[in-house]
Backbone bond lengths (Angstrom), bond angles and torsions (degrees), N, CA, C in turn:
res aa  C-N    CA-C-N  psi(-1)  N-CA   C-N-CA  omega(-1)  CA-C   N-CA-C  phi
1 M - - - 1.462 - - 1.529 111.02 -
2 R 1.377 116.85 -44.12 1.454 119.69 -179.47 1.520 111.45 -67.13
3 D 1.361 116.58 -34.05 1.459 118.75 177.31 1.524 110.49 -61.37
4 T 1.326 116.09 -42.72 1.458 120.69 178.40 1.521 110.69 -63.77
5 Y 1.321 115.63 -39.39 1.466 120.84 178.89 1.520 110.84 -59.23
6 H 1.325 117.16 -48.25 1.463 119.96 -178.46 1.531 111.42 -71.45
7 E 1.305 116.99 -29.50 1.467 119.05 172.74 1.531 110.38 -64.12
8 D 1.313 116.21 -38.78 1.461 120.59 178.20 1.533 110.81 -65.39
9 L 1.341 116.95 -39.67 1.463 120.40 177.16 1.529 110.58 -64.17
10 D 1.330 116.13 -42.96 1.468 119.95 178.28 1.534 111.01 -63.37
11 A 1.328 115.66 -35.18 1.469 119.49 179.77 1.529 111.17 -64.62
12 L 1.337 116.83 -32.54 1.462 119.43 175.97 1.519 110.46 -60.65
13 S 1.330 116.28 -46.46 1.467 119.87 179.25 1.520 111.10 -62.66
14 G 1.331 116.15 -40.06 1.459 119.80 179.06 1.520 112.01 -60.82
15 R 1.327 116.34 -41.50 1.468 119.83 179.02 1.529 110.84 -67.19
16 L 1.331 116.88 -39.06 1.465 120.01 178.51 1.521 111.20 -62.90
17 I 1.320 116.48 -42.88 1.463 120.31 179.00 1.525 110.27 -62.82
18 E 1.317 117.03 -40.41 1.467 120.58 176.93 1.526 110.66 -63.89
19 M 1.322 117.50 -36.92 1.461 120.28 177.56 1.530 111.11 -64.44
20 T 1.337 117.72 -37.65 1.470 118.89 177.55 1.524 109.99 -65.36
21 R 1.332 116.75 -37.20 1.469 119.54 178.64 1.524 110.42 -64.50
22 L 1.311 116.45 -43.74 1.462 120.37 -179.99 1.529 111.52 -66.87
23 A 1.331 116.68 -38.51 1.465 120.01 178.87 1.523 110.79 -65.42
24 R 1.329 115.94 -38.54 1.470 118.71 177.04 1.530 110.58 -63.03
25 H 1.313 117.00 -46.44 1.461 120.15 -179.91 1.530 110.34 -61.15
26 A 1.331 115.90 -40.29 1.460 120.09 -177.82 1.526 111.28 -64.04
27 I 1.332 117.85 -44.97 1.461 119.09 -176.84 1.531 110.23 -72.05
28 A 1.321 117.78 -32.90 1.462 120.09 177.18 1.528 110.84 -64.64
29 R 1.323 116.39 -45.77 1.469 120.11 -179.43 1.532 111.02 -70.91
30 A 1.328 116.93 -33.18 1.459 119.73 177.20 1.525 110.62 -64.92
31 T 1.326 116.75 -38.42 1.463 120.23 177.59 1.520 110.78 -65.19
32 T 1.316 116.45 -42.09 1.463 120.32 175.76 1.526 110.71 -59.91
33 A 1.321 116.35 -45.18 1.466 120.52 179.94 1.521 110.77 -60.88
34 L 1.322 116.56 -42.16 1.460 121.48 -175.83 1.522 111.64 -67.96
35 L 1.322 116.58 -46.06 1.460 120.58 -174.45 1.526 112.97 -79.82
36 D 1.329 116.92 -33.30 1.464 120.84 -173.78 1.520 113.70 -106.16
37 A 1.333 116.73 6.21 1.471 120.39 -176.59 1.526 110.32 51.45
38 D 1.327 115.08 44.91 1.467 121.97 -175.83 1.530 109.01 -92.26
39 L 1.314 115.73 99.74 1.466 120.61 -175.94 1.524 111.67 -65.12
40 G 1.342 116.94 -36.67 1.461 119.82 179.06 1.510 111.67 -63.56
41 A 1.331 117.35 -42.01 1.463 120.85 178.32 1.516 110.62 -64.48
42 A 1.335 116.55 -40.71 1.466 120.09 179.03 1.523 111.00 -60.84
43 Q 1.327 116.31 -45.57 1.456 119.67 -178.89 1.522 111.32 -67.39
44 E 1.335 116.89 -33.62 1.460 120.84 177.52 1.533 110.81 -61.40
45 V 1.327 115.74 -42.18 1.468 119.82 179.01 1.524 110.64 -65.25
46 I 1.319 115.62 -45.46 1.467 119.91 -176.82 1.523 110.91 -64.41
47 S 1.326 117.06 -44.87 1.471 120.59 179.77 1.526 111.45 -69.84
48 G 1.327 115.64 -37.99 1.456 119.74 -176.21 1.513 114.43 -68.73
49 D 1.329 116.78 -15.84 1.469 119.45 -178.89 1.521 112.12 -64.32
50 E 1.327 116.85 -20.26 1.469 119.80 178.80 1.524 111.42 -61.06
51 E 1.339 117.33 -34.50 1.460 120.06 -179.02 1.526 111.06 -69.86
52 L 1.321 117.40 -39.16 1.464 119.83 174.99 1.526 110.73 -63.19
53 N 1.315 116.59 -41.88 1.458 120.06 178.25 1.527 110.98 -63.03
54 R 1.323 116.21 -39.26 1.462 119.84 -179.53 1.535 110.97 -64.12
55 L 1.326 116.36 -44.15 1.463 119.66 179.46 1.518 111.09 -65.55
56 D 1.307 117.16 -38.14 1.466 120.63 176.80 1.524 110.37 -60.09
57 E 1.319 116.46 -43.75 1.468 120.95 179.04 1.531 110.94 -66.10
58 E 1.335 117.04 -38.91 1.463 120.36 178.09 1.528 111.28 -62.54
59 I 1.325 115.80 -43.36 1.462 119.93 179.60 1.524 110.25 -64.95
60 E 1.309 116.64 -42.27 1.466 119.75 178.33 1.528 110.94 -59.56
61 Q 1.321 117.00 -46.84 1.458 120.59 -179.84 1.517 111.13 -64.67
62 S 1.339 116.61 -40.78 1.465 120.29 -179.43 1.519 111.79 -64.76
63 T 1.326 116.46 -40.78 1.460 118.94 -179.57 1.525 110.82 -65.46
64 F 1.308 116.96 -40.65 1.465 119.42 178.51 1.530 111.08 -64.99
65 D 1.329 115.66 -41.30 1.464 119.89 179.39 1.526 111.13 -63.65
66 L 1.327 116.45 -44.02 1.468 120.28 -179.66 1.519 111.74 -63.34
67 M 1.312 116.92 -41.66 1.469 119.33 179.49 1.525 111.29 -66.84
68 A 1.337 116.42 -36.39 1.465 119.72 -179.58 1.528 111.65 -72.18
69 R 1.341 116.74 -40.37 1.469 120.40 -174.29 1.530 113.15 -84.89
70 Q 1.330 117.01 -35.95 1.462 120.21 -169.75 1.526 114.14 -107.84
71 Q 1.323 116.96 -18.21 1.462 121.23 -176.82 1.536 110.94 46.45
72 P 1.319 117.12 59.70 1.465 120.87 -174.71 1.520 112.35 -67.98
73 V 1.324 115.65 156.00 1.465 121.83 177.54 1.522 108.33 -133.37
74 A 1.332 114.75 168.79 1.462 123.35 173.46 1.528 111.56 52.86
75 K 1.343 116.83 -128.76 1.462 120.86 -171.63 1.523 112.16 -63.78
76 D 1.337 117.85 -37.51 1.465 119.75 179.60 1.525 110.93 -63.58
77 L 1.316 116.60 -38.66 1.462 119.75 178.33 1.528 110.13 -66.25
78 R 1.327 116.60 -41.57 1.467 119.64 176.34 1.520 110.79 -60.04
79 T 1.327 117.25 -41.98 1.459 121.42 179.64 1.520 110.96 -58.92
80 I 1.321 115.79 -45.08 1.463 120.27 -176.92 1.527 111.20 -68.39
81 I 1.325 116.64 -46.43 1.466 119.84 -177.55 1.522 111.27 -66.67
82 T 1.335 116.73 -43.32 1.465 118.68 -178.85 1.530 111.21 -69.89
83 A 1.319 118.03 -31.92 1.468 119.85 175.04 1.526 110.50 -60.09
84 L 1.308 116.16 -39.98 1.464 121.01 178.12 1.530 110.74 -62.06
85 H 1.336 115.86 -44.82 1.467 119.99 179.53 1.531 111.20 -66.71
86 M 1.327 117.13 -42.64 1.464 119.91 -179.64 1.526 111.35 -62.79
87 A 1.327 116.35 -40.22 1.462 119.80 178.75 1.524 110.64 -61.14
88 G 1.324 115.89 -39.59 1.464 119.51 178.18 1.517 111.80 -62.93
89 D 1.332 116.57 -41.35 1.465 119.91 178.44 1.524 111.03 -65.28
90 L 1.314 117.03 -42.57 1.465 120.63 -179.01 1.529 111.36 -66.80
91 E 1.323 116.05 -36.77 1.467 119.36 176.83 1.527 110.25 -63.34
92 R 1.335 116.13 -39.77 1.467 119.02 179.15 1.528 111.72 -70.45
93 M 1.328 117.51 -30.43 1.464 119.79 174.11 1.523 110.19 -61.07
94 G 1.320 115.57 -41.45 1.460 119.11 175.17 1.521 112.11 -61.46
95 D 1.332 116.46 -38.49 1.460 120.02 178.32 1.529 111.18 -62.32
96 H 1.335 116.53 -40.43 1.469 119.34 -179.68 1.527 110.69 -66.17
97 A 1.326 116.80 -37.50 1.466 119.52 175.14 1.530 110.26 -62.33
98 V 1.313 116.70 -39.73 1.466 120.96 177.63 1.527 110.67 -62.26
99 H 1.334 116.64 -42.52 1.466 119.51 179.66 1.536 110.69 -59.99
100 I 1.334 116.31 -41.15 1.469 120.45 178.13 1.524 110.13 -64.07
101 A 1.325 116.12 -43.71 1.464 120.04 179.24 1.527 111.34 -62.26
102 K 1.313 117.16 -35.17 1.465 120.21 179.87 1.529 111.77 -70.47
103 I 1.330 117.13 -31.50 1.467 119.25 172.96 1.531 109.01 -61.17
104 A 1.346 114.97 -46.68 1.470 119.50 179.83 1.523 110.89 -60.34
105 R 1.323 116.83 -43.74 1.469 120.73 -178.76 1.523 111.35 -64.95
106 R 1.319 115.67 -38.20 1.466 119.62 -178.22 1.527 111.90 -65.62
107 R 1.335 117.70 -33.63 1.466 121.37 -176.58 1.531 113.27 -94.35
108 H 1.302 117.85 -7.06 1.464 121.19 179.16 1.535 109.99 -56.14
109 P 1.325 119.62 136.90 1.476 128.47 13.25 1.530 114.32 -89.59
110 D 1.334 118.19 3.64 1.459 120.17 178.11 1.528 109.81 -86.53
111 S 1.326 116.52 158.65 1.453 121.13 172.12 1.525 108.98 -82.27
112 A 1.319 116.18 138.41 1.463 120.36 179.57 1.526 112.13 -75.52
113 I 1.321 117.71 -12.74 1.462 121.36 -173.88 1.531 110.02 -110.16
114 P 1.335 118.01 118.99 1.464 120.23 176.47 1.526 111.39 -57.82
115 A 1.320 115.61 151.25 1.467 121.12 -172.76 1.519 112.97 -55.77
116 E 1.341 117.55 -38.41 1.466 119.41 -175.35 1.530 113.76 -73.84
117 L 1.337 116.32 -8.32 1.466 120.17 178.75 1.533 112.67 -106.83
118 R 1.312 116.91 -2.48 1.460 120.51 -174.97 1.531 111.81 -59.14
119 S 1.325 117.52 -41.48 1.466 119.28 -176.56 1.525 111.60 -65.53
120 I 1.331 117.19 -35.60 1.467 120.59 178.75 1.527 110.06 -67.40
121 V 1.324 116.19 -46.66 1.464 120.13 -178.82 1.521 110.62 -66.28
122 L 1.318 116.92 -38.56 1.471 119.78 176.88 1.519 110.61 -60.45
123 E 1.328 117.65 -42.31 1.464 119.66 178.35 1.523 111.29 -67.08
124 M 1.322 117.58 -36.10 1.468 119.95 176.57 1.524 110.15 -61.93
125 G 1.329 116.53 -40.94 1.457 119.72 177.54 1.515 111.70 -63.01
126 H 1.339 116.84 -43.84 1.459 120.47 178.21 1.523 111.10 -63.92
127 Q 1.328 116.57 -41.09 1.462 119.84 179.74 1.524 110.86 -64.36
128 A 1.319 116.71 -39.51 1.461 120.63 177.15 1.522 110.66 -60.39
129 E 1.335 116.52 -43.03 1.463 119.99 177.77 1.526 111.52 -62.15
130 L 1.325 116.91 -44.87 1.465 120.25 -179.39 1.524 111.28 -60.76
131 L 1.325 116.46 -39.76 1.459 120.22 -179.27 1.531 111.79 -65.11
132 V 1.330 116.41 -44.19 1.468 117.82 -177.67 1.527 111.28 -74.34
133 I 1.336 117.28 -31.23 1.469 119.51 173.54 1.522 109.94 -60.58
134 K 1.322 116.02 -47.07 1.468 120.15 -178.52 1.529 110.96 -65.63
135 A 1.327 115.97 -37.59 1.469 119.26 176.74 1.526 110.36 -60.63
136 G 1.333 116.64 -42.28 1.464 119.75 177.94 1.519 112.05 -63.53
137 E 1.325 116.86 -38.43 1.468 120.51 -179.65 1.519 111.51 -66.26
138 V 1.333 117.20 -41.77 1.467 117.94 -178.08 1.524 111.10 -70.64
139 V 1.347 116.81 -30.77 1.469 119.05 175.30 1.526 109.94 -68.48
140 A 1.324 116.63 -44.59 1.469 119.76 -178.88 1.518 112.12 -63.36
141 Q 1.336 116.58 -38.28 1.464 120.87 -175.21 1.522 113.19 -98.16
142 R 1.334 116.00 -6.10 1.473 121.49 -175.53 1.529 110.10 51.21
143 D 1.319 114.39 49.37 1.461 122.85 -173.11 1.526 109.39 -100.22
144 A 1.328 116.58 95.17 1.463 121.04 -176.08 1.521 112.03 -68.07
145 E 1.333 117.46 -36.72 1.459 119.79 -176.89 1.524 111.22 -66.74
146 T 1.325 117.74 -42.48 1.459 120.28 176.82 1.527 110.64 -68.60
147 A 1.325 116.57 -33.62 1.463 120.05 178.61 1.525 111.07 -58.85
148 L 1.319 116.76 -34.70 1.464 120.23 -179.65 1.528 112.08 -64.93
149 E 1.319 117.41 -20.29 1.468 120.77 -177.94 1.528 112.21 -74.23
150 L 1.316 117.35 -21.38 1.470 118.58 -173.49 1.515 112.88 -63.99
151 D 1.314 117.39 -32.72 1.458 119.35 179.35 1.528 109.96 -61.66
152 R 1.331 116.37 -42.13 1.471 119.97 177.01 1.530 110.81 -69.28
153 D 1.327 116.40 -39.47 1.464 119.69 178.57 1.531 111.27 -59.75
154 D 1.319 115.85 -34.34 1.462 120.47 -177.37 1.523 112.27 -71.64
155 D 1.330 117.17 -16.51 1.466 119.75 178.81 1.525 111.08 -58.20
156 R 1.339 116.86 -34.90 1.463 120.15 179.99 1.527 110.63 -63.99
157 M 1.319 117.45 -38.44 1.458 120.37 177.88 1.531 110.13 -63.19
158 D 1.319 116.46 -41.61 1.465 119.87 178.89 1.530 110.68 -63.65
159 Q 1.331 116.87 -40.03 1.466 120.56 177.99 1.527 111.00 -62.13
160 L 1.328 116.04 -42.13 1.465 119.99 -179.49 1.524 111.41 -65.48
161 R 1.317 116.70 -38.41 1.470 118.24 178.46 1.525 110.52 -65.97
162 R 1.326 116.56 -41.05 1.463 118.48 177.50 1.532 111.05 -62.36
163 K 1.320 116.13 -38.78 1.463 120.55 177.90 1.525 110.79 -62.87
164 L 1.330 115.92 -41.37 1.463 121.02 178.68 1.526 110.23 -61.88
165 L 1.317 116.39 -45.81 1.465 120.25 -178.55 1.523 111.45 -65.37
166 S 1.330 115.88 -37.58 1.465 118.28 -179.93 1.526 111.12 -63.99
167 R 1.317 116.77 -31.79 1.457 120.13 -179.67 1.532 111.55 -71.74
168 I 1.321 116.58 -40.12 1.465 117.68 -178.32 1.531 111.99 -78.59
169 L 1.329 117.15 -18.09 1.457 120.58 177.00 1.525 112.45 -90.78
170 D 1.312 115.54 -5.82 1.463 120.12 178.88 1.538 110.41 -64.45
171 P 1.329 118.14 139.66 1.468 120.06 179.67 1.526 113.51 -58.44
172 G 1.326 117.17 -21.80 1.459 120.11 -179.99 1.521 114.43 -83.99
173 W 1.330 117.72 0.05 1.468 121.40 179.59 1.525 110.23 -64.51
174 K 1.323 117.69 126.77 1.465 120.59 -173.34 1.533 113.08 -128.86
175 H 1.327 117.67 21.96 1.468 118.98 -171.76 1.529 114.61 -100.52
176 G 1.300 117.50 3.83 1.456 119.34 172.50 1.522 114.97 83.26
177 V 1.337 113.04 178.45 1.466 120.46 -172.93 1.523 112.01 -70.45
178 E 1.329 117.83 -42.69 1.465 119.96 -176.72 1.529 111.13 -61.02
179 A 1.326 116.67 -47.24 1.464 119.79 179.18 1.520 110.78 -64.17
180 T 1.317 117.13 -37.75 1.469 120.75 177.58 1.518 110.39 -59.08
181 M 1.325 116.29 -46.67 1.463 120.71 179.99 1.527 111.19 -64.63
182 D 1.325 116.64 -44.56 1.468 120.38 -178.93 1.523 111.35 -60.77
183 V 1.320 116.25 -47.76 1.468 120.23 -177.58 1.524 110.40 -66.52
184 T 1.328 116.70 -42.39 1.470 120.43 179.65 1.524 110.99 -60.95
185 L 1.331 116.42 -46.71 1.462 120.31 -178.79 1.525 111.45 -67.00
186 A 1.324 117.02 -43.36 1.463 119.61 179.56 1.524 110.59 -59.98
187 G 1.337 116.64 -44.46 1.459 119.71 178.45 1.519 111.82 -60.01
188 R 1.314 115.49 -41.08 1.479 119.67 178.89 1.524 111.24 -64.71
189 F 1.326 117.85 -41.29 1.463 120.35 -179.01 1.525 111.72 -66.89
190 Y 1.336 117.34 -38.63 1.466 119.14 175.37 1.532 110.78 -64.26
191 E 1.313 115.85 -42.43 1.469 119.22 -179.96 1.530 110.63 -61.41
192 R 1.322 117.04 -44.56 1.462 120.31 -178.95 1.534 110.97 -67.54
193 F 1.321 116.88 -36.01 1.466 120.18 175.01 1.531 109.08 -56.40
194 G 1.340 116.32 -47.06 1.460 119.87 178.96 1.513 112.54 -64.23
195 D 1.326 116.78 -39.72 1.468 120.20 179.39 1.528 111.02 -59.51
196 H 1.327 116.78 -41.53 1.470 119.71 -179.10 1.528 111.47 -69.40
197 A 1.335 117.81 -31.72 1.463 119.56 174.36 1.525 110.13 -63.16
198 V 1.326 116.63 -39.75 1.471 120.71 176.56 1.525 110.26 -64.04
199 H 1.329 116.81 -40.14 1.466 119.74 178.42 1.527 111.09 -61.23
200 V 1.335 116.82 -41.05 1.466 120.34 177.26 1.530 109.51 -57.50
201 A 1.326 116.54 -46.37 1.461 120.47 179.82 1.523 111.76 -63.96
202 D 1.328 116.54 -40.07 1.467 119.91 178.59 1.530 111.15 -62.31
203 H 1.334 116.10 -41.59 1.468 119.51 177.77 1.529 110.76 -63.19
204 L 1.336 116.21 -36.92 1.463 120.12 179.05 1.516 110.86 -63.65
205 V 1.323 117.16 -40.90 1.467 120.64 177.63 1.533 109.78 -58.65
206 Y 1.306 116.03 -45.54 1.470 119.44 179.56 1.523 111.00 -66.03
207 M 1.323 117.34 -40.45 1.462 120.53 178.82 1.526 111.35 -56.93
208 V 1.334 115.34 -46.12 1.465 120.27 -173.13 1.519 112.42 -79.21
209 T 1.337 116.56 -39.54 1.475 119.91 -169.86 1.523 114.38 -105.72
210 G 1.315 116.84 -21.54 1.460 119.16 -174.29 1.512 112.51 80.79
211 S 1.346 117.47 4.23 1.460 122.50 179.98 1.523 110.14 -118.19
212 K 1.326 115.48 149.29 1.457 119.46 171.54 1.531 108.49 -70.38
213 P 1.327 118.67 151.35 1.472 120.72 -177.03 1.520 114.03 -51.23
214 K 1.327 118.70 -39.41 1.458 120.91 -177.59 1.534 112.18 -68.93
215 D 1.339 116.32 -19.02 1.471 120.52 -178.28 1.519 112.81 -101.65
216 Y 1.344 115.99 -10.01 1.479 119.13 -175.50 1.522 110.26 -84.74
217 E 1.307 116.65 131.49 1.454 122.22 177.01 1.515 108.66 -115.78
218 P 1.339 117.94 109.36 1.463 120.99 -179.37 1.519 111.38 -59.85
219 E 1.312 115.36 150.30 1.472 120.31 176.84 1.519 109.55 -69.22
220 V 1.332 115.62 143.67 1.470 120.78 177.51 1.510 110.21 -113.59
């Protein structure tokens, strides 16, 4: 019975890692859709979100079943509860990728991003991928110390969003209301994607250490 219990706990981690892989693919394809007006990529992201939703539902059901059957305590209980929270964050990351893809679909066959902003948005897409890759690694390795780095890593995403906003607020901006809305929303969705990756890492710190990130002091 206990072997099955620990297999079930391991399966939670496996599903979370798969969700990080799917979220990475979604944000990469959403960036392609946004910059290249790629309708196929946009539709792939929108359709593919069903798999992230399915895994989120599986994790939710598994956590409820484990708590009902095993009545876990201490570290096992933390593992189950934080897995539930991490799945929710990863599911929302998929939603943000979908929102970006829908901007691309709405403006097709044109690109929603003016040419002079493409490099900023491309870097935001790359930064989003790096954040979710790292989130997947810390979940797989249960590495609390590396998880603490994601908050600092996310600072670059915040800088890029501020840079994007400064460009559209510049008096020389000439792309109209629709482009302003598209760029503003896309920047916000990338920022929120990064925020949820940080939340995943924060939950991992609590899972492993029993402390909130601000209270955890890594060993030296």
